[in-house]
N, C-alpha and C positions, 0 to 999 in steps of 0.2 A: 673570121666567122667559120670558115670551112674547117679549120683545125679543131675548133670547139665541137662542131657537128660530128667530125670523125671520131673524136674521143667519146662523145655521147653515144654514138652508134656502137662503139665497142662495149659500153656498159649495158645498153639495151639488148645487144646480142648475147651478153653473158648472163643476163638476169635470171633465167630459169636455173642454170647451173649454179649460180651464186646463191640463190635461195636454198637449194638443196644443201650446199656446202655449209651454210650458216645455220639453218634451222635444224639440221640433222646432227648437230654437235661435232662436225668435222673440222671446224675452225678452232682448234685448241689453242692457238696463239691468242685468239680473242678471249676465249672462255677461261683459260687458266693462266694468262699472263697480263694482257692489256686491260681487259674489263675490270677485274678485281681492283687493280691499282687505280684506274681512272675513276671508278665510282667511289672509292675511298676518298680521293682528292676532291671530287665534286661534293660529297657530303650530303646533308639533309636537303632534299628538294621538295618536301611537302608544301603544297600550295604555292610553289614558285612557278613563274611563267618561264618555260625553257624552250629554246630553239635548238633542235637537232639539225645542224648544218651538214648537208651532203649525207642525208640519213640512209640512203640506199633503200633496202626493202623493209627497214623499220625495226630491225632486231633490237638495237639499243634504245630506240625511241620507245618501244614497248616496256623495256626495263625501267626507264625514267617514269613512265606513266604508272607502272605498278608500285613505284616508290612514292607515289603521291603527287608528282608534278603535273602541272597543266602544260601539255607538250604540243608543239607544232614541229612537224618534220618537213624539210624541203630537200629536193634533189633535182638535178637537171635531167635525169633519165625518166622519161615517161613510163617506161616499162617497170622500173623499180617502184615508182610511186603507185602505179596500178596494182602491183603485188602487195604493197604495204596497205593500201586501202582495202583490198580483199581480206587481209588478216584482221584489220580493224573492224570490218563488218562482222567477223566471227567473234572476236574477243571483246569488242566494244569498251575501249578504255578512254574514250573521249579525245582521241588524238585527231588533229587536223593535219592532213598532208597536202602539199602544194608542189607542183612542178615549177621550180624556180632555180635560176642560176645563182650560185653563191655570190657572184660579183654584182648582182643587181637584185636586192631584196625588196623589190617594189611591192607595195601593198602593206608593208610594215612601217609604222611611223617611227620617228627617232625616239630614243629613250624608252623603249617598249619592254624589252625582255630583262628578267633578272639574271639569267644565265644563258650563254650560248656554248654548246658543246659541239665538238667536231672530232669524231672518232676515226683515227687512221684514214683520213680522207684529204686533208689539206695538201698533202704531197701530190695528189692527183689533179689539183686545180691549177691551171696554167697561170692565170692572172691572180695569184694569191695575194698580191698587195691590195688589189681592189677588193677582194673578198674580205680581208682583214679590216679594211677601211669601212666596209659595210657592217661588219660585226660591231665595230666601235660605234657606228651611228645608231644601230638599233638597240644597243645595250643601255640600260639605265645607269645613272651615275652610281659608282661603286658596284655595278654589275660585274660579273666574272665571265671571262672567256677561257674555257678549258679545252685544250686540243692535244691530240697525240699524233705523232708521225714516226715513221721508221727512223731509227737513230742515224743521223747523217754521218757519223764517224765510223760506223761499223757495219755498213751495208754492202750489198753487191749490186752493181749497176752495169748496164751495157754502154760503153763509151767507145766511140770510133769502131763500132762493130764487134767489140770484144768484151767479154765479161771481166770486170775488174773490181777490186775492193775500193770503197770510198776512202779508206785509210790511205790509199795510194793516189787517189784522184779526188781530194776533198774540196778544194777551192774551185769556184766557178759553177754556175747553174748548168745542169745537164738534163735534157729531155731524153728519156729512154723507154723502151718497151719492156713490159713484163709478160712472160709466157707462163700462164697458169696451167701446169701439166701434171699436177700431183695425181696419184692413183685414186685418191679419195674424191676426186671430182667426177661428176656424172659425165661432163664433157669439157675438154680443155678450151681455154679462151685466152685472148690477149687484151691487155689494157696498156695505157700510157701513164707514166709517172714522171716526176721532176725532182732531181736531187738538188738540194739547197743546203747552205751551211746554217749553223745555229745563228751566226751573225746576221744572215739574211732575214731569218724570222724575227730575231730580237730587234733589229733596226726598224722593221715595219711596225711591230707592236709599239715601239717607243714613239715613232712618228704619229701613230694613231692614238696616243695617250692611253695605251693599254700597258700597264706596268707590271712586269713579271714579279710574282710573289713566291712562287714555288716551282721547282723542277724535280721530276721524279724519273728515275730509270728503273722500270719495274722488273721484278724478279718473279719467277713462276711460283704457283701455289704448290704446296706439298703434294696434293692430289695429282696435279699436272705432271710433276716430276716422276711420280710413281707410274703413271699411266702412259705418258708420252715421252720416251727417251730423247727425242730431238730437243726438247725444252732444256735439257741439261747444258746445252751450249750457252744458254743465256746466263748460266751461273758464272761463266768466264767473261763474256762480253755482252753488253746490253743489245737487245733487238730493237728497242723503241725508246722514245722519250716523251714524257707528258709534261705540258707546260700550263700553268695557271697564271692568268693576268687579270688585273682589275682596272676598270675604267675610272679615271680620276675626273675631277670636275673642271679641270682646265686652269685653275688658279695656282696650282702647285708648280714650283720650279725645282726639278730634280737635277738640274745641271750643276748646281752649286753644292759643294761639300757641306 
């Protein structure tokens, strides 16, 4: 419990700086790389009941609502949810926000949501297996779970106190700190993340009867490439991966050819 509380405190402490980073258009990896590809994958959400898991201050939650979805956002950070609610009070998109841990979605009945989305957050959830199990529980049959994470094959992590490429240290789960120190931040902060392999994620999805139907390694928008030179690196190696899975009804047997 103490570990989770310390990670939560990191995000509570980072909330004001994070809000400025996201809302002022400084997070160009989100706006010009991951979001365009993820929302294309999610597709039409009009009148769909959508859960934004680990929604943070609600930036993408609001995009889903503007696209016509009926959206609920949850996050374990009280400060993030407070800031999301303040924005909802101004914009009034009919979004409901709750302070909830992704590993215990109490209050939501089984087979409830049409779509669960998790935008670049699952890597920050320590007990990701329990979180995915909860996603499977609250999804309706044939409902979809779409999530993005940093690409586990081409990232940089802190292992044994040193920065290293995940291409050199791929196998084995690793907990590591992230120092957010870019100049475009109002104030630097630190968070905690977890490196996992694609097999780690796919095994849990399979055990939860969430079957992968699409995988996307996004590429930058033309506008992003022109405006933000660092995005050109993503033309050589992917920065992230987006996975779409579907909840089956339990009678299928995919173990046989």
